[in-house]
N, C-alpha and C positions, 0 to 999 in steps of 0.2 A: 728746448733740447739744450744740452749742455755742449754747444760746439766747442767750447775752448778744450773740451777733453779729447777732441780728435786730433789735436796737434801732437801730443806725445807718439800717436801710433802712425805720424806720416810716414816714418822711415820704413816702418813695417809694411805699409801699403805699397810703397816703392819696390820694397823686396818682393812682395807677393805679385806685383804687377810684372816684374822681370821674368819671375817664375812661369807666369801664366803665357806670357808672350813666347818665352823660350821652348816650352813644351807644346804650344798652338792648341792647347785643348780649348781655349776659348773660341777658337776660330774654325774649328773642324767642320767642314762642310758637310759631311756625313751626318754630323750630330744635329746640325741645323733642319736638315731635311726630314726628319723624324716628325717634327712638329710643325704645326700652322704657320703661315707666315705672320711677320709682325715687323716692328721698327728694329733697325740695326743696333745692337747693344754694344756699350763701350766695356773694356776691361774693369773689372772689380764691381763698378757701380751698376753695369748693365744698362738698363734704361731710366734709371733714376732722375737723370738730367732733364727729362722730359715730362716727368710726373710730378703732381703736386700732392705731397704727402698729406696735406691737411685736406685735400679734397680728391681723394683716389677714385671715387665712384663717378664723378663727372670727368676726370681725366680719361679713365677706362672707356667711358661712354663715347667721349669723342673720338678716341684711338678706332673704336670699332667703325665709326663712318668712313675711315680711312681703308683699313684692313679686312672689314667684314665681320660677319656673325661669329666667327670662330679664329683667333688669332693668339699669337705668342707674345709674351712680354718677358723681359728678364730683371727681376728685382734683386739687385747685388748678384749673386752668383745662381741664384735660383730661378729656374725656368718656370713659367706659369702660362696656363693656357686659358683663355677668358671666353666665356659662353655669352653671347648678347643676343637680345630678342627673345621673344615669347616662343617662337617656334623651335629655336635652338636648344633653350634651356629647358623647355618641354621634352625635346627629343633625349635630352642628356638624363634629367632626373627623374622622368618618369617612364618614357619608353625603354631606356637603360637603366633602370634604377638600382640595379646590383652592381653593374659595373661603375656607378658613381657614388658608390654608398660609403667609400673610405673617408678617412678625416686625415689630412696630413700632420706632419709634428709642426707644431707653432711653437718656437722656443721658450717663449714667456709663460705659456700655459703648459708646457711639457714639465718645466721646473716647478709650477705650481700645482700641477695635478698627478705628475709621477705616473702617467698612462692611466689613472682612475678615473673614475665619473661615467658620466653619460653623454657629454658633449663633446670634450676633445679628446676623444678616445676611439679605438678601432677595435675590429676583430672580436673574439668571443666575449671578452669583457664588456663592450659596447652593448653587444646582443643581450647578454643576460642582464645588464643593468636596465637597460631601456625595457625591456620586458616586464621586468620586475617594476618599474617606475610607473609605467603605464596603467598596469593592472591594479597597483596599490592607490595610484591618484583617483581611479575609478571607483576602488573600494571605499575611499574617504569622501566619495561624494563629487568628485569632477565631473560637471555636466548634468548634476542632479540636484535634487531640491534642498539636500543638506548644506552644500555650499552655496546655493542661491539663498538660504536663510542667512548665512554669514555673511555675505554681500550686503544684503538688505539691512542687517545689524551695523554693519561697517559704515554704510552710507548715512545712517541715522547719526553716527558720532561725527562724521565729516559735515554733515548739513548743519548740525548744531554749532561748530566751530565758525563755519562759514556765517550763520546767522547772527551770531555774535559780534560781527563785524560792522552790522548795521549799514551796509552799503558803501562802507570805506574801501578805498583801493587796498588790495592784499594780494600778497605773492603765494600762488597756490602750490608750488612744486613740493614743499616740504610735507604740508598736510595730505597731499594726494598721494605723495610716496608712502606715507605712513599707513593710509586706508587701503591702498593696494597691498602693501606687504602683509599687512594683518590677514588678508585671505590665503596667501601661501603659507603663512606662520601659523594658520589655525589648522592646515592640513599637515604641516610639517612637525609641529610641537604641540598640536591639540590644545593651544589657547590663543588669546591675544594679547597684544602689549598696548598699554596706555601710550597715547602719541608723546608725553613728555618723558616717558620711562627712559632714564639716561642710558641705559644698556642698548635699548631698542634704538635710540638716536644714534649712538655710536655704531651700531651695525649698519644702519643705512648710510652713514657718513662714508663708511669703509666701503660699502657696495659702489655707491655714486662716485667715490674718488677713483676706484679702479675702473669703472666703466669708462671715465674720463680719460685716465692714463693709457687705457689700452687703445684707446683712439688717438692717442698723441704721436706726432711725427717720430719722437726719440723711442717709443717703444716698437714702432714700425722699423726703426733702424735698428733696434736689438734683435727683432726677429729675423733680418736679414743678416747681420753680424753679430752674433752671439758674443763673440771675442770682446766686443765693445762695452759688454755689461757692466764692467767695473767702472766705466767712465760716465755712464748714463743714469742721471739720479732718478729718472722717471721709473725706470725697471727696478731700481733698489726699492722705491717707494711701494710699487706694486706688491713686491714680494713680501715686504715688512707687512702690510696691510692684509695679505694672505694669511701670514703666519697668526695675526691677531684673530682674524676671523677663524682659522682653524682651531686656535687655542679655546675660543669661546665654544665652538661646536662640540669638542672633545668633553670639555667640562659638563655640557648640556648632556651629551650621550651617557657619560658615566652616571650622572643622576638619574637618567630614566632607567639605566640597566639596575640600579638597586631597588627600584619599585615594579620591575616588569612583570605584567602577568599575561600570560599569552592567551588568556580566554577575555582580556578587556584591553584590549590594543587601542590606544587613544590617539595615536599619530603614525605618521609614516615612520618616524624613528624606532617606534615601538614595533611596527611591522618588519623593519630590517632585522632588528635585534632577535626577535623571535625566528626569522629566517636563518639568521647567522647561528643560533643555538641548534637548530635543526641539521645544519650542515657542519656541525662541528668537528666532526670525524674526517671530513673531506679534505684531503690535502691540496685539493685543485680547486677549493672554492673561491668564488669571487666575493663572498659576503664577509669581508674584513672590514676593521674600523677605517682604514684609509679609503676605501670605496664609499663608505658611509658619509664619512665627513666631506669629500669631493661633491657626491650626488646631491647632499643637503644644502651645501653652500652653492653649487649651481642653480638648484631649483629656486633657492631664495632669491638670487640674482636675477635669473630669468623671468620670475613670477612677478618681481616687483618692478623692474627697470623698464621692460618693454611697454606694458600696458599702462604705465604711469606717463611715459613719455607720448604715448599715443592720446591719452587723454588730454594731457598738456596741449598738443597740437589741436585736439579737438575744439578746446574751449578758446584758444587762440583764432582758429577759424571762424568760430561764431560770432566773436568780436569784429573780425575782420568782414563778415558777411551778414550783417544782422538781419537782412531779409530772409537767409536760409535758417537763421536760430527761430525766426518768427513762425515760418512753415512748420519746423519740428514741433514747436510748442502748441501748435494749432491741432497737430495730429495727436498728440499727447492728450491735450483737451479732450479731443473728440472720442479716441480709444480707451484711454486709461482714467480719465477724470482725476480725482484726488485719490484713487486707489495706489497702494503701492506697484511700481513697475514688477512685472515678471517675465520670465523668458517667454513664456506661451504668447505674449503680447506681441513679439516681434513679427509674426506671420501676418499680423492684423496692420503692421505699421510700415508698408512699403518704403514711404519717403525717409523716416528716420533710419530704418536698415539701409537704404540707400546712401545716407549722409555718413553713418558710422562705417561703412566700407570705404566711401570716398576719402575719408580722414585717413583711414590705414594706406590707401592707394597713394594719395597726394603726399602725405608725410613723408612716406618711403623711408623709414626709420633704420632699415638695415640694408644700404644700397648695395653693399659687395656680397650680401649672405654671409656665411660662415664658410670657409675654404672646405673643398671636398677634394678626394683624392680617388683616382682609377683603382679599382681593385683587379682589373684585368684589361688586357689590350681591347680597344674599342674604337670604332669609327663613327666620326659624327660629320654630317653634312660633307663627306667624302674624304675628311682629313682623320689620318691614322693617329690616335693618341695612346701610348704606350702604358702599360700597368704602372702604377706609382707616380703618375704625373700630377702635380698641384694644379688644380682646377678652381677658378672664381666665376661662378654663375651669378652675373650682374642682375639682380631683382630691381635695381633701379631701369634697366633696359626692358625688363617685362612690365613693370608697373607705368612705364612712360612710352610703351611701343606704340608708335603711330598708327600701325596696321589693327591695333586692337583697341584703341581709345580715341574717340571723336576729339576730345580738346586734353591731350595729355599733358600739357603744361599748366592748365587751368585746374581750380577746384570746381568739380563740376558733377553733382549727386547725380544727374540724369544719365550718367554712365552706366548705373545700375537699374534703370527704370526703362520700360518699353513705353510705346505711344499711348497706352492706357494707364500709364502710372503704376504698373505692377513691378514688383520687384524681379530683376533678372540677375541670375548667376552667370558671372564670367570666367571663363577656365584661365585667363590671363591674371586673375586675382590671385596671387603669391606672394602675400607679406609674410607668411608662415614658411616659406620656401615649399618643396614638393618632394616627392619620392621617400626613399627610406629615412632622409635625415629631417622630415618634416617636423616642425616644433612639436615636442611632446605635449605642451600645455595648450595647444591651439583651441581647444574645447572650453576650457578655463577662461582663456584670455577674451574670448568672443563673448561668453556670458558675461565677463566683468565689465567690458566695454559696453554692451547695450544698457545693462542695469545701471552703471554708474552715470553714463551720459544721460540717459532718460531720466533719472531720479534727479540729477542736479537741473537740467532745463526744465523739469516738471516744477521745480521750486523757485528757482532764480533766473533772472535774465542777465545775461553777462555782457559788461559794457566796458570800454577802456576808462581810465582814470581820467579825471576833469582836465580839459587842456589837450586831449588827445583824440584825434579823430580815427574812424575806422581805417582810413586810407593811409594813416601813419603807421599802422602797424606793421613790424617787421618780419616777413615770413623767410627771411634767410638763416640756415641752420648753423648750429655751432660745430666745432671740431670735436668730434666725440664717436666712441666705438658704435653707440645707439644715437642716429641723429635727433638732436633735440632742439627746440627753439633757442633763440639768441638771449644770452644772460645779461647783466648790467655792465656798465662801463669800468675799466681798469683803473683810471685816475681817481674814482671814488674810494678807492682801497688805500691808497699810498700818499693821497693829499697832492698840493700842487706843485711840488718839487721833488722829485724821485729819481732813481738810479735804474737802469737796466743795463745788462752786459750782453752785447750782438758778438758771440766769439770772443776775441780777446779784447774787444773794445769796449770800454765803460762809456756810457751816454747818460747825460743828464736830461730828463723830460719835464718841461716847464708847462703847467696845465692852468688853464682859467684865465680869462680876462685881465685880472689885477696884476696875475704874476707875469703873464706875456708883456704886458704894457710896461711893468717894472724893468724888465729884461731889456726890450727890444726899443723902448722909446725913453725912459729915464735914464738907463745905463746903455744908451746906443753904442756908443763907442768900444765898451767893453765886450757886447756882443757882436760886433762888426764883421768878424772873420768868417771864411768859410773852411770848412776842414776837408781833407783830401778824401775824395770818394774813388775807389778805383777803377770803376768803370768810367766815371766822366774823366778821370786823368787820362785814360786810354782814349777817350773820345776827342779831347782837346789836342793830344799830340795828334608836276602836274595835270593839271586839268581834272581834279576832283578824284583821280585814281589813286590808290595808295602808293607810296614809294618811301624810299630811305633817304631823308633829307640830310643826313650827315656828310655826303661826298660834296653836295651843291653848297652847303654852309662851309665846308672847309674850303672849297676852291674860292667862294667869294670872299671869304676873310683872309685867304692866304694873299689874295691879289692886292689887298691894302698895304700889308708890309712888303711886298714885291715891289711895289710902285715906289716905295721909299729906298729900299735897298738897291735895287736894280734899276730903277727909273723907268719902269715899263710895266704892262700888264701881261697876263697870258690869256689865252683862249682856254675855256674850260675844258676843252677837248685835246688841247695841246699834249701830246705824248710825253714830253720832257716835264711839263707841269704836272700830270697825272703821276709819273714817276717819282719826283721829288715828294709830292704829298704822302705817296705811298711809304717813301723810306722814313719820312718822319712819323707817320702814324705807327707802323711797325716798330720803330725805334722806341717810341713811347711806351707801346704795349709791352716791349720785351724788357724795357727798363723797370717795369712793375712786377716782372716775374720773379716767383721764389729763387730761381737758380740764378738770376743776376745779384738778389740780395746776399744769397750764399757766396756769390763772388767777390762783393764787396766787403764781406767778412773775411774771407779766406781766398786772397787772390790768387794764391799757389795753385788752387783747384781750376784756374781757368781754361786749362788745357783739356779739361775734361767737360767742360759746360758749353753747349751748343749755343745757348741764347746770347752770351756776350761776344762769341766769334762773329755771329750775326750781326750784332751791333757794329762791331768795328768794321766789317764788310760794308755795312750801310754807311757809316761815316766815310769812308775811304770814296765810295760812288759820289757820295754827297759833295765832299770836299773837291773831288775831281772836277765836278760840274762848276763850283763856285770858283776855282782856280782858274778855270778856263774862262770864265765870265770875267773876272777882275783883269786877266791878262789882256782881253780883248778890250775892256773899257781903258786899260793902261795906253793903247796904240793910239786912241782918238781922245785922250786926256786934254782938256782945257781949263787951267786952273780958274780962268775968269768965267767958265760956264760949267759949273759943277751940277751934273744930271741926277745925282743919286749917292747915296750914303757911300757907296765903294768909292766913287769919284772923290768926295771929301777926304776919305781916308788916304787914298793915294797922294792926292796933294799934299797932305800933312806927310806923309812918308817922304815925299821928295825934300819938303822943307828941313826935315831931320835927318837928311841922308848922310851928314857929316858927324852926327852924334853917336858915340859908340855904344851908349846904354839905352838907346832909344827904345820904346815900346810898339813903334808904328812900323812893325815888320809882317811879312806876309802870314806867319803862323798866327799872329794875333788877329788878323783881319779875317782870316778863315774862321776862327773859332768865334769872332764876334758875328759874323754873317750867320753861321750855323746856329748859335744860341738865339739871336732875334728872330730868325726864320722861324724856328721851332716854337718859341714862347710867344711869337706874334700870331702864330696861327692855333696853335693847340689850346691856348686856355680860353681864348673868346669862342672860337667853334664848339669846343665843349660846353661852355656855359649857354651859348645860343641853342645847343641841341637838349640841354636840361630845360631851358625856358620852354621849349616848344612843346616838350613831353609833359611838362606841369600844365601848360594851357590845355592839352588833351585832358589831362587830370582833373583839372578844376575849370570846366568850361564856363562857370559863373564869373570867375576871375578875368577870364579871356573877354568875356562880353563886357565887363566894367572898363577893361583897358580900351576895347574898340569905341565904347561911347565917349569916353574922355578924347580920344584920338578926333572923333567926329565933331565935337564941341570945340576943341581948341585949333586944329590943323585943317579940319574938313578933307577937301581932295588936294590940298596943296603938298608939295614933298615936304617931310619931316626935315627940320633943322635943329641944332644942337640948342639954339635959344629957345625952342619950345619946351625944354625939358623944365624950366622953372615954372612953367604954367601949367604942367602935369603930374602934380602930386602922387597921384594914384599910379600912374605908369612907371615913375620913377621909383615909387616903393616898391611895385611889383619887379623890376628889374633888380634893385638892391637885395629883395628877399630871394630871388633865385639865385644869386650871388651865395648869400649866406646858407640857404637851404642846401643847393648843390654841393658846397664844400668841396670844391674839386681839389684843393691841395691840402688834405686834412693835417698832415705832419709837418707842413711848410717844407722848404729846403733847409737842410741842417746847418747850424751855426757853429763857430769856435769861439771861445773867449780870447780875447786879445790882450788880456790882462787879469790878474787875481781880482776876484770880485766877490762881494758877499749879495745873496739873494733870498730873502726871507729867512734871514739868520743861517743859511747855509753857506758855506765858504767853498766856492767854486774856483779851482787853480786855472791859471793860464794855459791855454791850449786844449780845454775839456770840450768833447763833442758835444753839442747841444741841440736837443730837438724841440723846439718851440710847438705845442700842438694847437695848431690853427682851429680844430675842430672842436677843442675845448673852449675857445674863445666865442667860436660861431654858435656853439650850442650851451653856452654858460646859462645855468638857470637864474644866476643872479641879475643877469643883463637882459634875458628875452623872456616874454612872457610865456610863450609858447614855443620853446626851443626846437622840439622835435616835429613841429608842423609847419606846413607852408603857410605863412600868416603875413600879408603885406601889411597889416595893421602894424606890425612891429616898427615901420618906419613913418606912421601917420600919428599925429596928435589927435585930441578929440574932435577938433574943427576940422579934420581931414588934410591938415596942411603936412607936408613932407619935414621929417625930424632926421637930423643926423645923428648917428650913434657911434661914440668912440669905440665901442666894441665889434664895430663892422670892419674887419681886417683880413679880407679875401686876398688882398694884395700884400700880405705881410706889414711889417711896420719897421721903423727905425732906419737904419743906414743902408738895410738890405731890401728896402722897400721895392716892390717892381718897378723897373726903370719905364715900362710901357704903361703904367696905370692910367693915364690921361688919355691917351690913345685908346686903350681897351674899354674905357667908360664911354668914350664918342662912339666907338663901333657898336657896343651892345646897344646902347639907346637908338641909333638911327637904324641899324638892322631890325630891332625887334618892332619898334614903331612902324617902319616902312612895310614890313611883312604883314602885321596885323592891320595895317590900313586897307590892304588889298586883299587879304585871305581871311577866311575862318579855318581854323585847323581843327580836324576831327580824327578819331580813332578809325582804322579800317572796317568796312562792313562786318558785324559779327562779334566786334570787340567793343565791350563798353568801358567807360572811364574807370570803373572798379577793377577791370582786368589788367590795366596798365601796371606793369612792374617799375618799381621806383629804387629797386636795389640795384647797386652799382656793379659795372664789369670791372675786369682785371686789368690795369693799365698803372702808368706811373702816376697818372693824375685820375681822378675819380671820374669816369665816363658813364653816361647811362648804357644799359644794354641795347642791342640794336632793336629799333621799333620802326614801324610803318606807319606814315602820316597821310591824311588826305588834306589837300589844301584846296578848300572850295572857294571861288572867286566872288568877291563882295560886289553887291549892286552900288 
């Protein structure tokens, strides 16, 4: 998003804010009483401060846990009612179908469609266009053998291209896009394109880019504040793409009109043009050129993107779960053999049908659904919703409803099978939405998914590229209107030194081991400064049963740094200790939130953003405790018996009492204690949390570590001197740190002088981000960078090998001050725990089910998980 563009409208925002507060329109009690409950909005931005614009679906799902299945949020100035859970969404879209059949005005689509088309339109135009679209699609074979033949033909072209790769790794999205697009093209245009046709490739590129742009935060912002359109680049690009698409469709329509034969209608366009001629004298006709262009454009986009995305998820999931792929192929062999798959085979293939359905449920490609609008006053779950209300039925809440699905967060085809292995329909299966606005192409999409999926698995077995295991495959989604699998890395596009702009701040990013080493090690002094970061500037003024290990690990690690800083240890249940840990953990989580990132870019927005206020409140509480502690220490201070870090600082403070420019003042003591306390707890406990999750994920590695512990240590307590005798364990701990990659961006640096790096001139005072993730995943330094592979640190004889590219503690002048302590803690805690326990997933959870995708925090933490610690005999 072009955040810098918000600055010129800052004064306008303030004027609007004053106007709103003056009229009290924003806070009128009677207005709020009309809609269901929800979080308290702020002026102008509403609830944007608590929403992640990149992950609106999960954000709204989380709010439903607090406010129930029907709640109100405010996005900018617009009030929105959100419906969550199968029962609620069904009651609205099915039981009250007519009341929820409207479509609200979405500014970017209103400008693109001018109220025309079949998707983002309402009223009589929508009814006429939808009726015509459905009947014409059926006439041209949707759900019939004619289209099925097109799919079989298209699959043949796709299979030939895949076959030509001869098993080499390939990127499937473009060719899959082309194959699926040609199905809807055959209906709309009455022909197919060659995959290399430049016009075809351009059309797909425009469609794909617009799907990406439509889901971007800046377009979301445009839809909330259309007045900002002139400042937001993404909205301009979106409309430029629409214009180019419209120009193509207009030229195509013009060509078809010249050779139109009403007795030989070859395509959807022909059928529309014939109907247009039939209604030529009707002044109220909806069959005009504008409607034709928008309908064709909408069907092209919808007919290509959703099916392609679902198939991409399907193949990714088959690589992730090869045992499921194998069972599908066994059923294909049993039912179809070497014959071409046909739609009638589906009823004889319950497992394959279940897998295809589960792909759609799990992929959840349209989590927010398209927005609805009430066409009349209606009551849902006891809440009155007036006519004209903007409504979001959360499809992700239906497809992951715990009351409807046995394992909603897992890929589990058995959701659609009964105890006898027969396919079972589920009412809560709503990937195409429901009610009056259900997807017009549902029948076609179901046919395409089954035929393409079975045809591909009939001829091919899909595997990850060499060096990548199934467990390494990333199932986290992209930020996009239709949720697609993750793409490749940014640094591959711009090289090892590139610039980005965050708001008004220009940032130089350095990527890859050689570049980061040249900067932080070879030119250490030049990159030794730390830039000002607004939020940190503000802060410086059991017994085999499943349990959450994170709190226990946190407390144990915290007591190490506490013993150094305060000269004592806490009991794990000490209420003050629990509170201090909570403040630190919450602050780390908040520091990684998008709203705090926004504050660091635009500090003047601080009064609107709750997260940074909470951070400062936590700081004040934490500092109050630390201040009381060192004041208490001061009363009993003995320079000849220094009990802690605090005592040592206070002694130094007294020695420099007469120094006017001394640095040993209470403010520095508070900041030092706060920094050391946080860094001393969070990084080590997070790494240990990753280590035990990885031991659950890879039990064979855990077993090898335990065998080495028994051989070297036996039943003796582990000591640091054992490390040199335990190369495999040492390699595993190093690989945990490399793979977990808990601080991917490093802390920012600032150049202390003008410097040249990789032939790029970087002036003094430049904000620098050394990408530690690019070092720890550098393909030139690591054999299998995306895998958990302890052999990275072992030679051919099994001896431990140091790697220069191992930089989890950063490098140069700003290398972590606690590196030595952290390494000691990691080795001793890890070996001690694996000496006494074997760690296993909870009952009913297999190693392959464990999720290695990270949670959101300042550092990269694992998502919460439960663990069984089984005592070893």
